N, C-alpha and C positions, 0 to 999 in steps of 0.2 A: 620858721616864725619867729623874729627878733622881737621881743619884747622890751621897750625903753622907757622907763620908770624918770620922770622930770618933775618929780616933785621935789620940794624945797633942800632935800640933802645935796642934791645934782647941782646947786649953786653955791657950794661951797667951797673949799680948798685943799687941797693934799699936797704938801712938799712946795705950799705958794705957787700952786699950779691949779685953775679954778677946772673942778670936776667937769665940767660940761665939755672942756678941752680933751680932756682925757676921754671923754664918752666918746665924741665925735670923732678921735684917733681909732679908739677902739672898734667904733663900727664900720667906719671908713675901712679896715683891716677886714674884716671879716666878711664885707660886702663885696671886696677886691679879692677875696680869695674864695669865695663860695662859686662852688661847680654851676656853670651858665645854665649845664641840663637841669637843676636843679630850682623848682619854684622858690620865688623868696618872698615874705611879709614883712612888714615893718607896724609894729601897734605901738604909738606914743600913748602914753597913759601921766598924767599928771597936769601940771600947771600948764596947760596950751597955750594960753597967752604968751608963753616964752618960746615959742616952736619955730621962732624966726631967727634963734640962736643956732639952732644947729640943722639947716638947713641952710648947703653954701651957695 
């Protein structure tokens, strides 16, 4: 189970890169490398009104 906190802290920047973009890349890497035989779950908590930023 992967839990993603989309609270206000995710809408900042690190080294001039938006943290949501960093999170998108990290979650993408995790899901791509997750063993297909293993069940997956994603729980997003925080400001769900901005969830469209996370879904490609």
